[in-house]
C-alpha positions as CSV (number, residue, x, y, z in Angstrom):
1,M,-43.5,67.5,33.2
2,K,-45.0,67.1,29.8
3,R,-41.6,67.0,28.3
4,F,-40.5,64.4,30.7
5,T,-43.4,62.1,29.9
6,G,-42.7,62.6,26.2
7,W,-39.1,61.6,26.5
8,L,-40.1,58.7,28.7
9,L,-42.7,57.5,26.2
10,L,-40.2,57.9,23.4
11,A,-37.5,55.9,25.3
12,T,-39.8,53.0,26.0
13,L,-41.2,52.8,22.5
14,S,-37.9,53.2,20.5
15,P,-36.7,49.6,21.2
16,A,-40.0,48.2,20.1
17,L,-39.9,50.3,16.9
18,A,-36.3,49.2,16.3
19,L,-37.1,45.5,16.7
20,A,-40.0,45.9,14.2
21,Q,-37.4,47.1,11.7
22,L,-35.2,44.0,12.3
23,K,-37.8,41.5,11.2
24,L,-36.4,38.4,9.3
25,P,-36.7,38.7,5.5
26,P,-39.1,36.3,3.8
27,P,-37.6,33.2,2.1
28,P,-36.8,33.7,-1.6
29,T,-39.3,31.2,-2.7
30,A,-42.2,32.9,-0.8
31,T,-42.6,35.5,-3.5
32,R,-42.6,33.1,-6.5
33,P,-43.1,29.4,-6.9
34,V,-40.1,27.2,-7.5
35,Q,-39.8,25.8,-11.0
36,L,-37.4,23.1,-11.9
37,P,-36.2,22.7,-15.5
38,A,-38.1,20.1,-17.4
39,P,-36.1,16.9,-18.1
40,S,-34.9,16.4,-21.6
41,P,-36.5,13.5,-23.5
42,Q,-34.3,10.4,-23.5
43,K,-33.6,8.9,-26.9
44,P,-32.0,5.5,-27.1
45,K,-28.5,6.3,-28.4
46,A,-26.4,4.1,-30.7
47,D,-23.9,3.7,-27.8
48,D,-26.6,2.2,-25.7
49,R,-27.4,-0.4,-28.4
50,N,-23.7,-1.2,-28.8
51,Q,-23.3,-1.5,-25.0
52,A,-26.2,-4.0,-24.9
53,A,-24.7,-6.0,-27.7
54,D,-21.3,-6.0,-25.9
55,N,-22.9,-7.1,-22.7
56,A,-24.6,-10.0,-24.5
57,R,-21.3,-11.1,-26.1
58,L,-19.5,-10.9,-22.8
59,R,-22.1,-12.9,-21.0
60,E,-22.0,-15.6,-23.8
61,R,-18.2,-15.7,-23.6
62,L,-18.3,-16.1,-19.8
63,E,-20.8,-18.9,-20.0
64,N,-19.0,-20.8,-22.8
65,P,-15.3,-20.5,-22.3
66,A,-12.9,-21.1,-25.2
67,L,-11.7,-24.7,-25.8
68,R,-8.1,-23.7,-25.5
69,T,-7.5,-22.4,-22.1
70,K,-4.1,-21.7,-20.6
71,P,-2.7,-24.5,-18.4
72,V,-2.7,-23.6,-14.7
73,N,0.7,-22.6,-13.6
74,T,1.8,-25.2,-11.1
75,P,4.2,-24.0,-8.5
76,T,7.7,-25.2,-8.7
77,P,8.5,-27.8,-6.1
78,I,10.9,-26.8,-3.3
79,T,14.1,-28.7,-3.8
80,P,16.0,-29.6,-0.7
81,P,19.4,-28.0,-0.5
82,A,22.3,-30.0,-1.7
83,T,24.0,-32.1,0.9
84,A,26.5,-30.0,2.8
85,R,30.1,-30.7,1.7
86,P,32.6,-31.2,4.5
87,V,34.6,-28.2,5.5
88,Y,38.3,-28.5,6.2
89,G,40.6,-26.0,7.9
90,S,43.7,-24.6,6.3
91,N,45.7,-27.4,7.8
92,G,43.4,-30.1,6.3
93,Q,41.6,-31.1,9.6
94,P,37.8,-31.4,9.3
95,L,36.0,-28.6,11.1
96,N,32.6,-29.9,12.2
97,H,31.4,-26.6,13.8
98,L,31.5,-24.8,10.5
99,Q,28.2,-24.7,8.5
100,Q,28.0,-23.9,4.8
101,T,25.7,-21.0,4.1
102,S,26.3,-20.5,0.4
103,P,28.8,-21.5,-2.2
104,N,32.2,-20.4,-0.9
105,R,30.9,-19.2,2.4
106,V,30.8,-20.9,5.8
107,L,29.5,-19.8,9.2
108,D,31.4,-20.6,12.4
109,T,28.6,-21.6,14.8
110,R,30.9,-21.1,17.8
111,T,31.8,-17.4,17.1
112,G,29.1,-16.3,14.6
113,R,31.8,-15.2,12.1
114,Y,31.7,-16.0,8.3
115,Y,34.7,-17.3,6.4
116,D,35.5,-17.6,2.7
117,T,36.2,-21.1,1.3
118,V,37.5,-22.6,-1.9
119,P,36.6,-26.0,-3.3
120,S,39.0,-28.6,-2.3
121,G,38.5,-32.2,-3.4
122,A,35.2,-33.5,-2.1
123,G,34.8,-30.6,0.3
124,Q,35.6,-27.0,1.0
125,R,38.7,-25.5,2.5
126,V,38.7,-22.4,4.6
127,V,40.8,-19.6,3.2
128,P,42.9,-18.1,6.0
129,P,42.1,-14.4,6.6
130,P,44.6,-12.0,5.2
131,K,47.5,-11.1,7.5
132,S,47.0,-7.5,8.7
133,S,49.8,-5.1,9.1
134,K,48.8,-4.5,12.8
135,P,50.0,-6.9,15.4
136,A,47.2,-8.9,17.2
137,G,45.9,-7.1,20.3
138,S,47.0,-3.6,19.4
139,N,44.3,-0.9,19.5
140,E,46.2,1.9,17.6
């Protein structure tokens, strides 16, 4: 029975002994005080003096602008488009449903197609589209 109680005592005390070994380590600053490096003495540098002089010159220039300043760029006025020239068909009849979009181009407002034109007198004449080798209506 003595052996049994010895083992029982050892079994109950071993976890407590093991936990005593797993204690958290002390922080690294607990053993010695923390010492920060001493700041180096600041001497006024030549750059600092130049910077102060530059700042003073800049401030003076901003307060007293030069006499000759650039003129303000005025936006160019929007010019209305030139009056639309009348558009004539290839047979010479006026086509009022065509609207000129750019030089030598017109838009057919009925179909939404664009056509090429050439100057003709006081207006524009529609250039007939080139004849294709396929007959109209063939889907070959």
